[in-house]
C-alpha positions as CSV (number, residue, x, y, z in Angstrom):
1,X,42.7,15.5,3.5
2,X,42.4,15.1,-0.3
3,X,41.8,11.4,0.2
4,X,38.7,12.0,2.4
5,X,37.5,14.5,-0.2
6,X,37.9,12.0,-2.9
7,X,36.0,9.3,-1.0
8,X,33.2,11.8,-0.1
9,X,32.9,12.8,-3.8
10,X,32.7,9.2,-5.0
11,X,30.4,8.0,-2.2
12,X,27.8,10.8,-2.8
13,X,27.2,9.2,-6.2
14,X,27.4,5.6,-4.8
15,X,24.7,6.5,-2.3
16,X,22.3,7.6,-5.1
17,X,22.9,4.3,-6.9
18,X,22.4,2.1,-3.8
19,X,19.3,4.0,-2.7
20,X,17.7,3.6,-6.1
21,X,18.6,-0.2,-6.0
22,X,16.9,-0.5,-2.6
23,X,13.7,1.1,-4.0
24,X,13.7,-1.3,-6.9
25,X,14.1,-4.3,-4.5
26,X,11.2,-3.1,-2.3
27,X,8.9,-2.6,-5.4
28,X,9.9,-5.9,-6.9
29,X,9.3,-7.8,-3.6
30,X,5.8,-6.4,-3.4
31,X,4.8,-6.6,-7.1
32,X,5.8,-10.3,-7.2
33,X,3.0,-11.0,-4.7
34,X,0.6,-9.7,-7.4
35,X,2.1,-12.0,-10.1
36,X,4.1,-9.4,-12.1
37,X,7.7,-8.7,-12.6
38,X,9.3,-5.4,-11.8
39,X,10.1,-4.5,-15.4
40,X,6.5,-5.4,-16.6
41,X,5.1,-3.3,-13.7
42,X,7.2,-0.3,-14.5
43,X,6.4,-0.6,-18.2
44,X,2.7,-0.8,-17.4
45,X,2.9,2.3,-15.2
46,X,4.4,4.3,-18.0
47,X,1.9,2.9,-20.5
48,X,-1.0,3.9,-18.3
49,X,0.4,7.4,-17.6
50,X,1.0,6.8,-13.9
51,X,3.9,9.1,-13.0
52,X,4.8,7.9,-9.5
53,X,8.6,7.7,-9.1
54,X,10.4,4.7,-7.6
55,X,10.9,6.4,-4.2
56,X,7.2,7.0,-3.8
57,X,6.3,3.5,-5.0
58,X,8.7,1.9,-2.6
59,X,7.3,3.9,0.3
60,X,3.7,2.9,-0.7
61,X,4.8,-0.7,-1.1
62,X,6.4,-0.8,2.3
63,X,3.9,1.2,4.4
64,X,0.6,0.9,2.5
65,X,0.3,-2.6,0.8
66,X,-3.4,-2.2,0.1
67,X,-2.8,1.0,-1.8
68,X,0.0,-0.7,-3.7
69,X,-2.3,-3.6,-4.5
70,X,-4.8,-1.1,-6.0
71,X,-2.1,0.4,-8.2
72,X,-1.0,-3.1,-9.3
73,X,-4.6,-4.0,-10.1
74,X,-5.1,-0.7,-12.1
75,X,-2.1,-1.4,-14.4
76,X,-2.6,-5.2,-14.7
């Protein structure tokens, strides 16, 4: 079906957008515990030359909160 193909094409892009949004929500939820906003945290990471991407940061925030706390402390 051409309709199925059109939906598949569209939704491959939508999946990328929603996944990135989920990473941002996870990072924001954890960084708020440390008294920072998401945008301030991401800016501080860039300023300090820490090149972890959002996917890695969200996994660290979810599975290793102590490591994430150390990262947050390093950029604060």
